[in-house]
C-alpha positions as CSV (number, residue, x, y, z in Angstrom):
1,M,91.9,87.0,132.6
2,K,91.0,90.5,131.4
3,A,93.2,92.2,128.8
4,A,95.1,95.2,130.2
5,S,93.6,98.6,129.2
6,P,95.7,100.5,126.6
7,F,95.0,103.6,128.7
8,S,96.6,104.4,132.1
9,F,93.1,104.0,133.7
10,P,90.4,101.3,133.4
11,V,88.3,101.5,130.2
12,S,85.6,98.9,129.5
13,P,85.8,97.0,126.1
14,A,82.6,98.6,125.0
15,L,83.9,102.1,125.7
16,A,87.3,101.3,124.2
17,A,85.5,100.2,121.0
18,K,83.7,103.6,120.8
19,L,86.9,105.5,121.4
20,A,88.7,103.5,118.7
21,K,86.1,104.8,116.2
22,L,87.6,108.3,117.0
23,G,91.2,107.0,116.7
24,L,91.7,107.1,120.4
25,A,93.7,104.2,121.7
26,R,95.9,105.6,124.4
27,D,96.3,108.6,126.8
28,A,98.3,110.6,124.3
29,D,95.4,110.3,121.8
30,L,93.0,111.7,124.3
31,V,95.3,114.6,125.1
32,L,95.4,115.5,121.4
33,H,91.6,115.1,121.0
34,L,91.0,118.8,121.0
35,P,87.6,120.5,121.1
36,L,85.5,121.4,118.0
37,R,84.2,124.5,119.8
38,W,83.6,125.9,123.3
39,E,80.5,127.1,125.1
40,D,80.3,129.8,127.6
41,E,78.5,128.3,130.7
42,T,80.1,130.8,133.0
43,R,77.1,133.1,133.0
44,V,73.3,133.0,133.0
45,T,71.4,135.2,130.6
46,P,68.1,136.6,131.7
47,I,65.2,135.3,129.5
48,R,64.2,138.9,128.6
49,D,67.7,139.4,127.0
50,L,67.6,136.4,124.8
51,L,67.8,136.9,121.0
52,P,66.8,134.4,118.3
53,G,69.9,132.6,116.9
54,Q,72.1,133.0,119.9
55,T,73.3,130.1,122.0
56,A,72.8,130.9,125.7
57,Q,72.4,129.5,129.2
58,V,69.3,130.3,131.3
59,Q,68.4,129.3,134.8
60,A,64.6,128.8,135.3
61,V,62.0,127.0,137.3
62,V,59.5,124.6,135.7
63,R,56.0,126.0,135.5
64,E,54.3,123.2,133.5
65,A,55.3,120.1,131.5
66,R,53.0,118.1,129.3
67,V,53.0,115.8,126.2
68,A,51.5,117.3,123.1
69,Y,50.4,115.2,120.1
70,R,50.0,117.8,117.4
71,P,51.6,118.2,114.9
72,R,53.6,115.3,116.3
73,R,54.3,113.8,119.7
74,M,56.5,116.0,121.8
75,L,57.3,117.1,125.3
76,T,56.7,120.8,126.0
77,V,58.0,122.4,129.2
78,S,57.2,126.0,130.2
79,V,59.9,127.6,132.5
80,A,60.3,131.0,134.0
81,D,63.2,132.8,135.6
82,T,63.2,134.9,138.8
83,A,62.0,138.0,136.8
84,G,58.9,136.0,135.7
85,D,59.9,135.9,132.0
86,V,58.8,132.7,130.3
87,L,60.7,130.4,127.9
88,G,59.4,127.4,126.0
89,I,61.4,124.1,126.0
90,R,60.6,121.4,123.4
91,F,61.8,117.8,123.2
92,L,60.8,115.9,120.0
93,N,62.5,112.7,121.3
94,F,62.1,111.9,125.0
95,Y,61.5,109.2,127.5
96,P,58.7,108.9,130.1
97,S,61.3,109.7,132.8
98,H,61.7,113.2,131.3
99,L,58.1,114.0,132.1
100,K,58.6,112.9,135.7
101,L,61.9,114.9,135.9
102,F,60.3,118.2,135.0
103,Q,58.1,118.7,138.0
104,P,56.6,122.2,138.7
105,G,58.9,124.1,141.0
106,E,62.1,122.2,140.0
107,S,65.0,124.5,139.0
108,F,67.2,123.7,136.0
109,R,69.9,125.3,133.8
110,F,69.2,125.0,130.0
111,I,71.8,125.6,127.3
112,G,70.8,125.7,123.7
113,E,70.1,127.8,120.6
114,V,67.3,130.3,121.0
115,R,64.5,130.2,118.4
116,G,61.5,132.3,117.7
117,G,58.5,130.0,118.3
118,F,54.7,130.4,117.6
119,L,54.1,131.3,121.3
120,G,57.4,133.2,121.9
121,L,61.1,132.3,122.4
122,E,62.0,128.6,122.8
123,M,64.8,126.1,122.9
124,V,64.6,122.8,121.2
125,H,66.5,119.8,122.7
126,P,68.7,122.0,125.0
127,R,71.2,120.4,127.3
128,F,70.0,120.7,130.9
129,A,71.0,120.0,134.5
130,R,69.4,120.5,137.9
131,A,70.7,123.7,139.4
132,G,69.7,125.8,142.4
133,D,70.6,129.4,143.2
134,D,73.6,128.2,145.1
135,T,74.9,125.9,142.3
136,P,78.3,127.5,141.3
137,L,79.0,128.4,137.7
138,P,82.1,127.1,135.9
139,D,85.1,129.5,135.9
140,Q,86.3,128.5,132.3
141,L,84.8,127.8,128.9
142,T,83.3,124.3,128.4
143,P,84.8,122.2,125.6
144,V,82.7,120.4,123.0
145,Y,84.6,117.4,121.5
146,P,84.2,115.5,118.3
147,T,82.3,112.3,119.3
148,T,80.5,109.3,117.9
149,A,77.2,107.5,118.6
150,G,76.8,106.3,122.1
151,L,79.7,108.5,123.5
152,G,78.4,111.6,125.3
153,Q,80.3,114.8,126.0
154,A,80.3,114.3,129.7
155,T,82.1,110.9,129.3
156,L,84.6,112.4,126.9
157,R,85.3,115.3,129.2
158,K,86.0,113.0,132.1
159,L,88.3,110.8,130.0
160,V,90.2,113.8,128.7
161,E,90.6,115.2,132.3
162,R,92.0,111.8,133.5
163,A,94.5,111.8,130.6
164,L,95.5,115.3,131.4
165,S,96.2,114.5,135.0
166,A,99.8,113.5,134.1
167,P,102.4,116.0,133.1
168,I,102.8,116.5,129.3
169,A,106.5,116.3,128.3
170,D,107.5,118.6,125.4
171,T,109.1,116.8,122.5
172,L,111.0,119.9,121.3
173,P,113.8,121.8,123.1
174,A,112.9,125.2,124.6
175,E,115.5,127.1,122.5
176,W,113.9,125.7,119.3
177,L,110.5,126.9,120.4
178,A,111.9,130.4,121.3
179,A,113.5,130.7,117.8
180,L,110.1,129.8,116.2
181,N,108.2,132.1,118.6
182,L,105.9,129.2,119.7
183,P,104.6,128.4,123.2
184,G,105.2,125.2,125.2
185,L,103.2,122.1,124.3
186,E,101.7,121.5,127.8
187,T,100.6,125.2,128.1
188,S,99.0,125.1,124.7
189,I,97.2,121.8,125.2
190,R,95.8,122.7,128.6
191,L,94.6,126.1,127.3
192,L,92.8,124.5,124.4
193,H,91.0,121.9,126.6
194,Q,90.2,124.3,129.4
195,P,90.4,127.9,128.1
196,P,90.2,130.6,130.7
197,L,87.5,133.3,130.4
198,E,89.9,135.9,129.1
199,C,90.4,133.8,125.9
200,A,88.5,135.4,123.1
201,L,86.2,132.8,121.5
202,N,86.6,134.1,118.0
203,E,90.4,133.8,118.3
204,L,90.1,130.2,119.6
205,E,87.5,129.2,117.0
206,S,89.4,130.7,114.0
207,R,92.5,128.9,115.2
208,R,94.6,132.0,115.2
209,H,95.6,131.6,118.9
210,P,99.3,130.8,119.5
211,A,98.2,127.6,121.2
212,W,96.7,126.4,117.9
213,Q,99.8,127.5,116.0
214,R,101.9,125.3,118.3
215,L,99.6,122.3,117.6
216,A,99.6,122.9,113.9
217,F,103.4,123.2,113.8
218,D,103.9,119.9,115.7
219,E,101.4,118.1,113.4
220,L,103.2,119.4,110.3
221,L,106.6,118.5,111.8
222,A,105.4,114.9,112.4
223,Q,104.2,114.7,108.8
224,Q,107.4,116.0,107.4
225,L,109.5,113.7,109.6
226,S,107.4,110.7,108.5
227,L,107.7,111.5,104.8
228,A,111.4,112.5,105.0
229,S,112.1,109.2,106.8
230,A,110.3,107.3,104.0
231,R,112.4,109.1,101.4
232,R,115.6,108.2,103.2
233,Q,114.6,104.6,103.6
234,R,113.7,104.4,100.0
235,Q,117.0,105.9,98.9
236,S,118.8,103.4,101.1
237,R,117.3,100.4,99.3
238,P,118.9,99.1,96.1
239,A,117.3,99.0,92.7
240,Q,118.7,98.2,89.3
241,P,120.0,101.5,87.7
242,L,118.5,102.1,84.2
243,P,120.9,104.6,82.5
244,G,119.8,106.3,79.3
245,R,121.2,104.3,76.4
246,Q,119.6,106.4,73.7
247,R,118.7,103.4,71.6
248,L,114.9,103.3,71.9
249,T,114.3,106.7,73.5
250,A,116.2,108.6,70.7
251,G,114.4,106.5,68.1
252,F,111.0,107.3,69.6
253,I,111.7,111.1,69.8
254,G,112.7,110.9,66.1
255,T,109.4,109.4,65.1
256,L,107.3,112.0,66.8
257,P,105.6,114.5,64.4
258,F,106.5,117.3,66.8
259,A,109.3,118.5,69.0
260,L,109.1,118.1,72.8
261,T,108.3,121.3,74.5
262,A,110.9,122.8,76.8
263,A,108.8,121.7,79.8
264,Q,108.5,118.2,78.5
265,A,112.2,118.0,77.8
266,R,113.0,119.3,81.3
267,A,110.7,116.7,83.0
268,W,112.1,113.9,80.8
269,Q,115.7,114.9,81.8
270,E,114.8,114.7,85.5
271,I,113.1,111.3,85.1
272,S,115.9,109.9,83.0
273,A,118.5,110.9,85.5
274,D,116.4,109.4,88.3
275,L,116.1,106.1,86.5
276,G,119.8,105.9,86.3
277,E,120.2,105.9,90.1
278,P,120.9,102.7,92.1
279,H,117.8,103.3,94.3
280,P,114.1,103.1,93.4
281,M,112.7,106.2,91.7
282,R,109.4,107.6,93.1
283,R,108.6,110.6,91.0
284,L,105.3,112.4,90.4
285,L,104.9,113.8,87.0
286,Q,102.2,116.5,87.0
287,G,100.9,118.7,84.3
288,D,97.7,120.3,83.1
289,V,95.3,118.6,80.7
290,G,96.9,118.1,77.3
291,S,100.4,119.1,78.4
292,G,102.0,115.9,77.0
293,K,102.6,113.7,80.0
294,T,101.9,110.5,78.1
295,V,104.9,111.0,75.7
296,V,107.2,111.6,78.7
297,A,105.9,108.4,80.4
298,A,106.4,106.5,77.1
299,L,110.1,107.6,77.1
300,A,110.5,106.4,80.7
301,C,109.1,103.0,79.7
302,L,111.5,102.8,76.7
303,Q,114.5,103.6,79.0
304,A,113.6,100.7,81.2
305,I,113.1,98.4,78.1
306,E,116.4,99.4,76.5
307,N,118.0,98.2,79.8
308,G,116.5,94.8,79.3
309,L,113.6,95.2,81.8
310,Q,109.9,95.3,81.5
311,A,107.5,98.2,82.1
312,A,103.9,98.4,83.2
313,F,101.5,101.2,82.3
314,M,98.5,101.3,84.6
315,A,95.4,103.6,84.2
316,P,92.2,103.8,86.4
317,T,89.7,103.2,83.7
318,E,89.5,100.8,80.7
319,I,88.8,103.6,78.3
320,L,92.0,105.5,79.4
321,A,94.1,102.3,79.6
322,E,93.0,101.1,76.2
323,Q,93.5,104.5,74.7
324,H,97.1,104.5,75.9
325,F,97.6,101.0,74.5
326,R,96.0,101.9,71.1
327,K,97.9,105.2,70.8
328,L,101.3,104.1,71.9
329,S,101.6,100.4,70.8
330,P,101.8,101.1,67.0
331,L,104.6,103.7,67.6
332,L,106.5,101.4,70.0
333,S,106.0,98.3,68.0
334,A,107.7,100.0,65.1
335,L,110.8,100.2,67.4
336,G,110.6,96.5,68.1
337,V,108.9,96.9,71.5
338,R,106.5,94.0,72.3
339,C,103.3,95.4,73.9
340,A,100.4,93.6,75.7
341,W,97.0,94.5,77.0
342,V,95.6,93.2,80.3
343,S,92.0,93.9,81.3
344,G,89.5,92.4,83.7
345,S,86.9,92.4,80.8
346,Q,89.1,90.3,78.5
347,R,88.1,86.7,77.7
348,K,89.7,84.4,80.2
349,A,91.9,82.7,77.5
350,E,93.1,86.1,76.2
351,R,94.0,87.3,79.6
352,A,95.8,84.1,80.5
353,A,97.8,84.2,77.3
354,A,98.8,87.8,78.0
355,W,100.0,86.9,81.5
356,Q,101.8,83.9,80.2
357,A,103.7,86.0,77.7
358,I,104.5,88.7,80.4
359,A,105.7,86.0,82.8
360,A,107.9,84.5,80.1
361,G,109.5,87.8,79.3
362,K,108.0,87.9,75.8
363,V,106.3,91.2,76.6
364,D,108.3,94.4,77.1
365,L,105.4,96.8,78.0
366,A,102.1,95.8,79.6
367,F,99.1,98.2,79.5
368,G,96.1,97.7,81.8
369,T,93.8,98.7,84.6
370,H,93.9,97.4,88.2
371,A,93.9,93.9,86.6
372,L,97.7,94.4,86.4
373,F,98.0,94.1,90.2
374,Q,94.8,92.3,91.2
375,E,95.5,89.1,89.5
376,A,98.0,86.3,90.2
377,G,100.0,87.0,87.1
378,S,103.7,88.0,87.4
379,F,106.3,89.9,85.5
380,A,109.6,88.2,84.5
381,R,111.6,91.4,85.2
382,L,109.5,94.5,86.0
383,G,111.8,97.5,86.1
384,L,109.3,100.4,85.9
385,A,105.7,101.0,86.8
386,V,103.8,104.0,85.4
387,V,100.6,104.9,87.3
388,D,98.4,107.3,85.5
389,E,95.9,109.5,87.4
390,Q,97.7,108.3,90.6
391,H,95.2,110.0,93.0
392,R,92.5,107.4,91.9
393,F,94.6,104.5,93.3
394,G,95.2,103.8,96.9
395,V,98.6,103.2,98.5
396,G,97.7,99.5,99.0
397,Q,96.8,99.2,95.3
398,R,100.1,100.7,94.2
399,L,102.0,98.5,96.6
400,A,100.4,95.4,95.1
401,L,101.8,96.5,91.7
402,M,105.2,97.1,93.2
403,Q,105.2,93.6,94.6
404,K,105.1,92.3,91.0
405,G,108.8,93.2,90.8
406,T,111.8,93.1,93.2
407,E,112.1,96.9,93.6
408,P,110.8,98.6,90.4
409,H,111.1,102.3,89.8
410,Q,107.8,104.1,89.8
411,L,106.5,107.1,87.8
412,M,103.1,108.5,88.9
413,M,101.2,110.9,86.7
414,S,98.4,113.4,87.5
415,A,96.5,115.7,85.3
416,T,95.0,117.2,88.5
417,P,97.7,119.7,89.3
418,I,98.7,119.8,92.9
419,P,99.1,123.1,94.6
420,R,102.6,123.9,95.9
421,T,101.6,123.6,99.6
422,L,100.0,120.2,99.0
423,A,103.1,119.0,97.2
424,M,105.3,120.2,100.0
425,S,103.0,118.6,102.6
426,F,101.6,115.3,101.4
427,F,104.1,114.5,98.6
428,A,107.3,115.4,100.5
429,D,108.6,111.8,100.1
430,L,108.4,112.0,96.3
431,D,110.3,113.9,93.7
432,V,108.1,116.1,91.6
433,S,108.4,117.0,87.9
434,V,106.1,119.6,86.4
435,I,105.1,120.1,82.8
436,D,103.9,123.7,83.1
437,A,103.4,124.6,79.5
438,L,101.0,123.4,76.8
439,P,102.2,122.3,73.4
440,P,102.0,125.0,70.7
441,G,98.8,124.9,68.6
442,R,96.4,124.1,71.4
443,T,93.3,126.2,70.9
444,P,92.1,128.2,74.0
445,V,88.7,127.0,75.3
446,V,86.0,129.6,75.8
447,T,83.9,128.7,78.8
448,K,80.2,129.8,78.9
449,L,77.8,129.6,81.9
450,V,74.3,129.0,80.7
451,S,71.1,128.5,82.8
452,A,69.2,125.3,82.0
453,A,66.3,127.5,81.1
454,R,68.2,128.4,77.9
455,R,68.6,124.8,76.8
456,G,67.0,125.5,73.4
457,D,69.7,128.0,72.6
458,V,72.3,125.4,73.5
459,L,70.7,122.8,71.2
460,A,70.7,125.3,68.3
461,R,74.5,125.9,68.9
462,V,75.2,122.1,68.9
463,R,73.2,121.6,65.7
464,E,75.0,124.5,64.0
465,A,78.5,123.2,65.0
466,C,77.9,119.6,63.9
467,L,76.3,120.5,60.6
468,A,79.3,122.7,59.9
469,G,81.5,119.6,60.1
470,G,82.4,119.7,63.8
471,Q,81.7,117.3,66.6
472,A,80.5,117.7,70.2
473,Y,80.2,116.1,73.6
474,W,77.1,116.2,75.8
475,V,78.2,115.1,79.3
476,C,75.7,113.9,82.0
477,P,76.6,113.1,85.6
478,L,74.4,110.0,86.0
479,I,73.4,107.0,83.8
480,E,70.1,106.2,85.4
481,E,67.4,108.1,87.3
482,S,68.0,109.1,90.9
483,E,65.0,110.4,92.9
484,K,67.4,111.8,95.4
485,L,69.4,114.0,93.0
486,Q,66.8,114.4,90.2
487,L,69.5,114.8,87.6
488,Q,69.0,114.3,83.9
489,T,70.3,110.9,83.0
490,A,72.5,109.9,80.0
491,Q,69.9,107.5,78.6
492,D,67.1,110.1,78.8
493,T,69.3,112.8,77.3
494,Y,70.3,110.5,74.5
495,V,66.7,109.7,73.7
496,A,65.7,113.4,73.9
497,L,68.6,114.6,71.8
498,T,67.9,112.0,69.1
499,A,64.4,113.3,68.8
500,Q,65.4,117.0,69.0
501,L,68.3,116.7,66.6
502,P,67.2,114.1,64.0
503,E,69.7,115.4,61.4
504,L,72.7,114.5,63.6
505,R,74.3,111.1,64.2
506,I,74.3,110.6,68.0
507,G,76.1,108.0,70.1
508,L,76.0,107.1,73.8
509,V,78.8,105.9,76.0
510,H,78.8,105.2,79.8
511,G,80.7,103.1,82.3
512,R,78.2,100.2,82.3
513,L,78.6,99.4,78.6
514,K,80.6,96.3,77.9
515,P,84.2,97.2,77.0
516,D,83.9,96.2,73.3
517,E,80.7,98.2,73.0
518,K,82.3,101.2,74.7
519,Q,85.4,100.9,72.4
520,A,83.2,100.6,69.3
521,V,81.3,103.9,70.2
522,M,84.6,105.7,70.9
523,A,86.1,104.5,67.7
524,A,83.0,105.6,65.7
525,F,83.3,109.1,67.4
526,Q,87.0,109.3,66.6
527,S,86.4,108.4,62.9
528,H,83.5,111.0,62.7
529,E,80.8,108.4,62.2
530,I,79.2,110.1,65.2
531,D,78.5,113.8,65.4
532,L,77.4,114.2,69.0
533,L,78.5,111.9,71.8
534,V,76.3,111.7,74.8
535,A,78.5,110.5,77.7
536,T,78.9,110.2,81.4
537,T,82.2,111.3,83.0
538,V,84.0,108.2,81.7
539,I,85.4,110.6,79.1
540,E,86.9,112.7,81.8
541,V,90.5,111.6,81.0
542,G,92.3,110.2,78.0
543,V,89.9,110.9,75.2
544,D,91.5,112.8,72.3
545,V,89.3,113.8,69.3
546,P,90.8,117.0,67.7
547,N,87.6,117.6,65.6
548,A,85.4,117.8,68.8
549,A,85.4,121.5,69.6
550,L,82.2,121.9,71.6
551,M,81.2,120.4,75.0
552,V,78.0,120.8,76.9
553,I,78.1,119.7,80.6
554,E,74.8,119.1,82.3
555,H,74.3,120.0,85.9
556,A,77.8,121.5,86.1
557,E,76.9,122.9,89.5
558,R,77.0,119.3,90.9
559,M,80.6,118.6,89.8
560,G,83.9,119.4,91.4
561,L,86.5,121.9,90.0
562,A,89.0,119.2,89.0
563,Q,86.4,117.2,87.2
564,L,85.1,120.2,85.3
565,H,88.6,121.2,84.3
566,Q,89.4,117.6,83.1
567,L,86.2,117.5,81.1
568,R,86.9,120.8,79.5
569,G,90.3,119.6,78.5
570,R,88.7,117.1,76.1
571,V,88.0,120.0,73.6
572,G,90.5,122.5,72.3
573,R,92.7,119.8,70.8
574,G,92.4,120.9,67.2
575,S,92.4,124.0,65.1
576,R,88.7,124.9,65.6
577,E,87.6,127.5,68.1
578,S,86.5,125.5,71.1
579,V,83.7,126.2,73.6
580,C,82.7,124.5,76.8
581,V,79.1,125.2,77.9
582,L,78.3,124.7,81.6
583,L,74.6,124.1,82.0
584,Y,73.4,124.8,85.5
585,Q,70.2,124.5,87.5
586,T,69.0,127.3,89.8
587,P,69.0,128.1,92.6
588,L,72.7,127.7,93.1
589,S,74.3,126.9,96.5
590,E,77.2,129.2,97.7
591,L,79.7,126.4,97.0
592,A,78.3,125.7,93.5
593,R,78.4,129.4,92.7
594,A,82.0,129.7,93.9
595,R,83.0,126.7,91.8
596,L,81.4,127.9,88.6
597,K,82.9,131.3,89.1
598,V,86.4,129.8,89.4
599,I,86.0,127.5,86.3
600,F,84.6,130.4,84.3
601,E,87.4,132.8,85.1
602,L,90.4,130.5,85.1
603,T,92.1,128.2,82.6
604,D,95.3,127.5,84.5
605,G,95.0,124.1,86.1
606,F,97.4,124.9,88.9
607,E,95.4,128.0,90.0
608,I,92.2,126.0,89.7
609,A,93.6,123.3,91.9
610,R,94.7,126.0,94.5
611,Q,91.1,127.4,94.5
612,D,89.8,123.8,94.9
613,L,92.0,123.3,97.9
614,L,90.6,126.5,99.4
615,L,87.0,125.5,98.7
616,R,87.1,121.8,99.7
617,G,90.4,121.0,101.5
618,P,93.0,118.4,100.5
619,G,91.0,115.2,100.9
620,E,89.5,114.8,97.4
621,L,92.6,116.1,95.6
622,L,94.7,113.4,97.3
623,G,92.3,110.5,97.3
624,H,93.3,109.9,100.9
625,R,90.2,108.0,101.9
626,Q,91.8,105.2,99.9
627,S,95.4,105.9,100.8
628,G,95.5,105.3,104.5
629,L,97.5,108.5,105.2
630,P,96.2,110.5,108.1
631,M,94.8,113.9,107.1
632,L,95.8,117.1,108.9
633,R,93.6,117.8,111.9
634,F,95.0,121.1,113.1
635,A,97.1,122.7,110.3
636,D,95.6,124.5,107.3
637,L,97.8,124.4,104.2
638,E,96.8,127.9,103.0
639,R,96.9,129.6,106.4
640,D,100.0,127.8,107.7
641,V,102.4,128.0,104.8
642,A,105.1,129.6,107.0
643,L,104.7,126.9,109.6
644,L,104.9,124.2,106.9
645,E,108.2,125.6,105.5
646,A,109.6,125.9,109.1
647,A,108.5,122.3,109.8
648,R,110.1,121.0,106.6
649,D,113.5,122.6,107.5
650,L,113.4,121.4,111.1
651,A,112.5,117.8,110.0
652,Q,115.7,117.7,107.9
653,R,117.8,119.0,110.9
654,C,116.2,116.5,113.3
655,L,116.8,113.5,111.1
656,A,120.4,114.6,110.4
657,G,121.5,115.5,113.9
658,H,118.7,114.7,116.4
659,P,117.2,111.3,115.6
660,D,116.1,110.8,119.2
661,I,114.0,114.0,119.1
662,A,112.5,112.9,115.7
663,A,111.5,109.5,117.1
664,R,110.0,111.0,120.3
665,H,108.0,113.5,118.2
666,L,106.7,110.9,115.7
667,D,105.6,108.6,118.6
668,R,103.7,111.4,120.2
669,W,101.9,112.5,117.1
670,I,101.5,109.4,115.0
671,G,102.1,106.4,117.3
672,Q,100.1,103.4,116.1
673,R,98.8,105.4,113.1
674,Q,102.2,105.7,111.6
675,A,101.8,107.0,108.1
676,L,102.4,104.5,105.3
677,S,105.6,105.2,103.5
678,S,105.0,106.3,100.0
679,I,105.7,103.5,97.6
């Protein structure tokens, strides 16, 4: 017995599998599968009026078709229109049936981009269809849909047309739409699938048309409803309150050789109050590189411990996790806090002993990497989980850590500042604390852009700085040769610098070193047994060597803004004047030029993150390929700020007074792809 189609019309299993790759599992998904662009097939352009670079439709008769073998096998077709003007058609991939199809005298319409060829104007691989003088032209623009291998535009258009044959009910009341100055949903969707000729293509393709605004608003509203629902559900679940008892936290603050900044104190007050609530905390602590997030996280751990519970402190890399452990455990042990280290690279017996102590409640605070949630070990009474550099962990990974405790509180940290619109949108289910000021005494870092052609000048600067008692980093993006990217590797750089700077003590660290080797190199650098550290981006976060005031970054044009800013934050931690040299290879792409301009001109991490959002979109800032949360398809967080704010307000009204409308809207927009609740 055949399984029923999830659509309202028959769809074969093979076709359903292809549609599933596009996230299309029901009629409503097809209705919202909107075009990437539109083509104007409503008119035929005479061949004499064609211009190179334009996309056009011509109607012409085949004069000759033949297979050529130089410079490669191809099918060439010569066609002419009624005025006698000739156009060349080329197919680089073709079947024998194509040669039979293009018989002299047969009339076709060809649609494609016009190019200037050796023998005149031509089209390469145009779309085509038989057409006579009496074949009618379409009366509306032709949609071009996002697709996948084996699924043609003609098939998609037919499927969308069938899905559109039923009426489309609006999820929002007409009076709400009037107040928001938005058109109806059915009108908007039908216009975008089948735009009339009077629609300006530039208005459609720039997404400024009111129909696009309606779709963007609905998408943002569904997102806000989903995240606000997750927040409400979380706040309805019980968790053990952890009130501030000022036993360990006050003692820790008293041992610090500095006072908390006003921004740190404010963030700590927000977190402390949250921990005292009878529902699980889900708070994001964000701040620029070096703003002092780790101290605030340590205070949160101590508040959990002074309430008799355990805490876990998780970081994405062993270097960062072990640095947290080595930096905090001596301070915390002095207060009687029992700390443990869990890592996948530990000897099996050491790791088993650590888990045994954690499970027996003999450890108050466990530091580690993903080993904290990947293994079968358990906590006796986990009350708080701290996740550093949270964007590097997926939702599923964080959930695995949460399952180590009944309902622990969670503090996530990010040194990649999140622009306001991104926080409003994708983190609406979380509470956010911001440390927006650096501790006093941090030395501003001067950024210099230097062409790789001036490498000799940079070497002289490094030699001078290190011989004067300073230290330096030399960062390379790869650790072994890549023919594809042709980037200088860390090993080659280490060998070259050792030969070029024989008077300096040079070390090498990268992600493939064994953990004890990696730690030995880092310890030697911190104790100034190494002058110059050649490294890959494993030093991006967590490394703190105040005497290192110079950084050289190879192939800076290949790196993202967030990574460049993180790396630059490794210097400027002491009293020396600090410099970050960005070595770049020419020629630069437009994107690389824009990135380097931003990092050269700006030092504010929040503004850098906003520019990053403009340049690349939200995907990489969020780590959403791991997280499972659907990205926005129609809304743009910079362009649609007003829509986002209106959607946020309406989501609260819906959940408070119109849960039926909220449920209907969520089902329409998210359906089976219901966003995972933040955890």
